[in-house]
C-alpha positions in Angstrom: 14.3 -4.7 -17.5 16.0 -8.1 -16.6 13.3 -10.1 -18.0 13.4 -8.5 -21.1 17.0 -9.9 -22.1 15.6 -13.2 -20.2 13.1 -13.3 -22.3 15.0 -12.7 -25.6 17.0 -15.5 -25.3 13.9 -17.4 -26.2 15.8 -17.8 -29.4 18.4 -19.9 -28.4 16.5 -22.0 -25.6 12.5 -22.6 -26.0 12.8 -22.4 -21.5 13.2 -19.0 -21.6 9.6 -18.3 -22.8 8.1 -18.0 -19.6 9.3 -15.1 -18.9 6.5 -13.5 -20.7 4.4 -14.6 -18.2 3.5 -12.2 -15.5 2.1 -15.0 -13.1 6.0 -16.2 -13.5 7.5 -12.5 -13.2 5.1 -12.2 -10.2 6.7 -14.6 -8.6 10.0 -14.1 -9.1 9.2 -10.1 -7.8 7.9 -11.6 -4.5 11.3 -13.7 -4.2 13.5 -10.6 -5.0 12.1 -8.3 -3.0 12.0 -10.8 0.0 15.5 -11.6 -0.4 16.6 -8.4 -0.6 14.2 -6.8 2.4 15.6 -9.9 4.6 19.5 -9.3 3.6 19.6 -6.0 4.0 17.8 -5.4 7.0 20.4 -6.0 9.4 22.7 -3.5 8.0 20.3 -1.0 7.9 18.8 -1.5 11.2 22.4 -1.0 12.6 22.7 2.2 10.9 19.7 3.4 11.2 19.8 2.9 15.6 22.7 5.5 15.6 19.6 8.3 14.9 17.0 6.6 16.9 16.3 8.7 20.1 13.9 7.3 22.9 12.1 10.8 23.0 11.0 10.0 19.4 8.9 7.3 20.6 5.2 7.5 21.3 4.4 8.1 25.0 2.6 5.2 25.0 5.2 3.2 23.8 8.1 3.5 25.4 8.7 0.3 26.2 9.9 0.6 22.8 12.6 3.0 22.3 15.0 3.1 21.1 13.8 1.1 18.1 14.8 2.8 15.0 12.0 4.2 12.6 12.2 5.1 8.8 12.3 0.9 7.5 10.7 2.2 4.7 13.5 2.9 3.4 14.1 -0.7 3.0 10.6 -1.7 2.3 10.4 0.5 -0.9 14.0 0.2 -2.1 13.0 -3.7 -2.2 10.2 -2.8 -4.3 11.9 -0.5 -6.7 14.5 -3.1 -7.1 12.1 -6.0 -7.8 10.2 -3.7 -10.2 13.1 -2.5 -12.3 13.7 -6.1 -12.7 10.8 -8.0 -13.7 8.4 -5.3 -15.0 7.9 -3.7 -18.7 9.1 -0.3 -17.7 7.2 1.1 -20.9 4.2 0.0 -19.4 2.4 3.3 -18.5 0.7 2.1 -15.5 4.2 1.0 -14.2 5.8 4.0 -14.3 3.0 6.0 -12.8 2.8 3.6 -10.2 6.6 3.9 -9.2 5.9 8.1 -9.7 3.2 7.7 -6.6 5.8 5.3 -4.6 8.8 8.2 -4.5 6.5 11.6 -4.2 4.6 9.9 -1.4 8.4 8.3 -0.3 10.4 11.7 -0.2 7.4 13.2 2.0 7.3 10.2 4.5 11.4 10.4 4.3 11.1 14.4 5.0 8.5 13.8 7.6 10.9 11.1 9.4 13.5 13.2 8.9 12.2 16.4 10.9 11.2 14.0 13.1 14.7 12.8 14.4 16.5 15.9 13.8 14.0 17.8 16.3 14.1 14.7 18.5 10.0 14.6 19.1 7.1 13.8 17.5 6.6 17.1 15.5 7.2 16.2 11.9 5.9 18.5 8.7 2.5 20.3 9.1 -0.6 18.0 8.7 -1.4 20.7 6.1 1.9 20.5 4.4 1.6 16.6 3.9 -2.6 17.0 2.6 -1.2 19.5 -0.3 1.9 17.4 -1.3 -0.7 14.5 -1.1 -3.5 16.2 -2.8 -0.5 17.0 -5.6 0.5 13.6 -6.1 -3.4 12.4 -6.7 -3.9 15.3 -8.8 -0.8 14.5 -11.1 -1.2 10.8 -11.3 -5.4 11.7 -12.4 -4.0 14.1 -14.9 -1.8 12.1 -17.0 -4.3 8.6 -16.1 -7.3 10.6 -17.8 -5.4 12.7 -20.2 -2.7 10.6 -21.1 -3.4 9.8 -25.5 -2.7 6.1 -25.7 -4.6 4.8 -22.3 -8.0 5.7 -23.3 -8.6 5.4 -19.3 -12.2 4.5 -18.6 -13.4 7.1 -16.1 -17.2 5.2 -15.0 -17.1 4.0 -11.5 -18.6 0.5 -11.4 -20.5 -0.8 -8.8 -19.5 -4.5 -7.1 -22.4 -7.0 -7.2 -23.8 -5.0 -10.4 -22.9 -6.0 -14.3 -24.2 -3.2 -15.7 -24.7 0.1 -13.5 -21.6 2.3 -13.5 -21.6 6.2 -13.2 -19.6 8.2 -15.6 -17.4 10.8 -14.0 -15.5 12.4 -16.8 -13.1 14.4 -15.8 -14.5 14.5 -12.3 -12.8 11.2 -11.8 -9.3 13.1 -11.6 -10.9 14.0 -7.9 -12.0 10.3 -7.2 -8.4 9.7 -7.8 -7.2 12.8 -5.4 -9.5 11.3 -2.7 -8.7 7.9 -2.8 -4.2 8.6 -3.1 -5.3 10.9 0.4 -7.6 8.9 1.9 -5.5 5.5 1.7 -1.8 7.2 2.0 -3.2 8.6 5.7 -4.9 5.7 6.7 -2.6 3.0 6.7 -0.3 5.7 8.4 -3.1 5.8 10.9 -2.9 1.9 11.6 1.0 2.0 12.0 0.6 1.6 15.4 1.9 -1.8 16.1 4.8 -4.5 15.7 3.6 -5.9 12.5 -0.2 -4.5 12.3 0.1 -2.2 9.4 2.7 -4.2 7.1 0.5 -7.5 7.5 -2.3 -6.2 6.4 -0.7 -4.4 3.2 0.6 -7.7 2.7 -2.9 -9.0 2.4 -4.3 -6.4 0.3 -1.2 -6.5 -1.7 -2.0 -10.2 -2.7 -5.6 -9.2 -3.1 -4.9 -6.4 -5.4 -2.6 -8.9 -7.6 -5.4 -11.1 -8.3 -7.7 -8.4 -9.3 -4.6 -6.6 -11.2 -4.3 -10.0 -13.1 -7.9 -10.9 -13.8 -8.4 -7.1 -15.0 -5.6 -6.9 -17.6 -7.2 -10.3 -19.2 -9.5 -10.3 -21.9 -11.0 -13.5 -20.9 -10.9 -13.7 -17.3 -12.3 -9.8 -17.3 -15.2 -10.9 -20.2 -15.8 -13.9 -18.1 -16.4 -12.2 -14.3 -18.1 -9.1 -16.2 -15.5 -7.0 -14.9 -13.6 -3.5 -16.7 -11.0 -5.2 -19.0 -7.9 -2.6 -18.1 -5.2 -3.2 -21.2 -1.9 -3.4 -19.8 -3.2 -3.5 -15.8 -2.0 -7.2 -15.4 1.5 -5.7 -15.5 0.4 -4.0 -11.9 0.2 -7.8 -10.6 4.4 -8.2 -10.5 4.3 -4.7 -8.6 2.2 -6.6 -6.3 4.1 -9.3 -6.1 7.1 -7.0 -5.2 5.1 -5.3 -2.9 4.0 -8.6 -1.1 7.7 -9.3 -0.9 8.9 -6.6 0.6 6.0 -6.8 3.2 7.3 -10.6 3.9 10.9 -9.3 4.6 9.7 -6.1 6.6 7.5 -8.6 8.5 10.6 -10.5 9.8 12.3 -7.3 11.4 8.6 -5.6 12.4 6.6 -8.3 14.4 6.6 -8.6 18.1 8.5 -7.3 19.7 9.6 -5.1 16.4 13.4 -3.8 15.4 12.0 -1.7 13.1 9.2 0.5 12.2 8.4 1.7 9.1 7.8 5.6 9.5 6.1 7.6 7.5 8.6 6.4 4.6 6.9 3.5 4.5 3.6 4.0 5.5 2.5 6.8 3.0 3.8 5.7 0.1 2.4 2.2 1.0 -0.8 3.5 1.5 -1.1 6.1 -1.7 0.4 3.0 -4.2 -2.4 0.4 -2.7 -5.0 3.3 -3.9 -3.2 3.9 -7.4 -3.4 0.2 -8.0 -7.2 0.1 -7.0 -7.6 3.0 -9.5 -6.1 1.2 -12.5 -7.3 -1.8 -12.6 -10.9 -0.3 -11.7 -12.0 -2.1 -8.7 -11.9 1.6 -6.4 -15.0 0.4 -4.3 -13.8 -2.8 -3.2 -10.6 -1.0 -1.6 -13.3 -0.1 1.0 -13.8 -3.8 1.5 -10.2 -5.2 0.8 -8.5 -2.3 2.7 -11.5 -2.7 5.6 -8.9 -2.8 8.6 -7.4 0.5 7.2 -10.9 2.1 7.2 -11.9 1.3 10.6 -8.7 2.6 12.0 -9.1 5.7 10.3 -13.1 5.8 11.0 -12.3 4.9 14.6 -10.0 8.7 14.7 -12.8 10.3 12.8 -15.3 9.4 15.3 -13.3 10.4 18.0 -12.4 13.6 17.3 -15.7 14.5 16.2 -17.3 13.0 19.5 -14.8 14.9 21.8 -15.7 18.2 19.9 -19.5 18.2 19.7 -20.0 16.1 22.8 -16.8 16.3 25.2 -16.5 12.7 25.6 -14.7 9.6 23.9 -16.0 7.1 22.0 -13.2 4.9 22.5 -10.5 4.4 25.2 -7.8 6.0 22.5 -7.9 5.7 18.9 -6.8 5.0 16.6 -8.8 1.6 17.5 -5.9 -0.6 18.0 -5.0 1.6 21.3 -8.8 1.1 22.2 -8.6 -2.8 22.5 -4.5 -2.5 23.9 -6.3 -0.3 26.8 -8.6 -3.1 27.7 -6.2 -5.3 28.5 -6.0 -7.2 25.1 -1.9 -8.2 24.4 -0.3 -6.5 21.5 -0.3 -9.6 19.5 -3.6 -10.6 20.0 -4.9 -7.4 18.8 -2.4 -7.8 15.8 -3.2 -11.2 14.7 -7.0 -10.3 15.2 -7.0 -7.6 12.7 -5.0 -10.0 10.4 -7.9 -12.4 10.8 -10.4 -9.7 9.7 -8.3 -8.3 7.0 -8.3 -11.4 5.3 -12.1 -12.1 5.7 -12.4 -8.3 4.1 -10.0 -9.2 1.5 -12.1 -12.9 0.8 -15.0 -11.0 0.6 -13.8 -8.5 -1.6 -12.5 -11.2 -4.4 -16.0 -12.9 -4.0 -17.3 -9.1 -5.5 -15.6 -10.0 -8.4 -18.0 -13.0 -9.2 -21.3 -12.2 -7.9 -22.9 -9.9 -10.2 
C-alpha cells in the first residue's frame, strides 16, 4: 500500500495528490511488475534450469529442451508485488482477485512440481484440477454474491443491447464457476508455443483494464450504457500489473524461449482474467476478448469428439496452433498471426461497449 503512504503526503505537497488517480497507479503497476519480472528473470531461469530434464518436454518440442518451466513464479510474483504497492487492499475485488491468483497458482505449482519430480508429463489428474478450479470458482462466487457490502449485480447483460439481460440470482454463482474453469483451462491449452499464450494474455489484460476503468467510473458507465460497478475501477490497476508482468515475461519467453510459464503461470492467468470479466460485468465480451483462447479450446473439443464418434481427426494436431505448425508454418509466424487475431478480437470487444 505504498500509494496510501504517498497519497497521505498530499498535505505537505499537492503533487502527491496524483496517487489517488487510478490511471496513474495503473501505469506505476505496469512499470513495477515489468521491472521486477525483467530484473528477476535471469536469476529465476538459472535456478529453474537445475530442475529441468529433457523428458519433461513434449515430444513435439524436444528441440527446446532443457528449457525450464514454472515461469509462473516470475509472472505472479511480479503481479502480486505490484498489486500490494499500488492498489487499495481494502477493496474486496482486489482481495478476491489475489485469492483467485494464489489458489490457482498453488494448483499449477503442485502440478508442475509433480512433473518435475517424476520427470514426465504426468502431473495432477485432470479430475483433481477440475475439482480445485470448481472450488476456487465456488468460493469466489459465494463471496461475491453474498458479501453484505458489495450488493453484487447477478444480471447477465447482452452486448449491443441496452436493456436486455438475464437475472440469474444465485445461479450466477454457477456462471462464475464455469467462467473460471473455462478460462483457466483455455489459457493452459494455448500455452504451447513461445510467446503465444503470454502475448494474448497481455492483449486481454489491456482490454479488461480499459473495461474495468470505465465500469468503475459512473460517468463513463452511464455514457456507454454499461453496468456501473462501484469499486471495480481498482481492477484496472491489477490489469496493469498483469500487463507489465506479461511484457517482462515475454522478454524471456519470445522465440526461442528461455523459460516456459507452465501450469504455474497459465492456470492463474486464465482464472484471474475470467474473474475480472465477472467483476466488471463484461462476461459475454470475454468470448471476443479471449477469442484466441476460445478457438484453441474448441479445436481440442472438436478433435476429441470427432475422433471418438467418427474415428477421424479434423486437425492434424490440436490445439490449433500445432495444426498450422504441422502444415509448415514456422512457429514465430503462427504466434504473431495469433497475436494479430487477438488484437482484432479485442478491438471488436471494445466496440461492443459503445454500440448499444
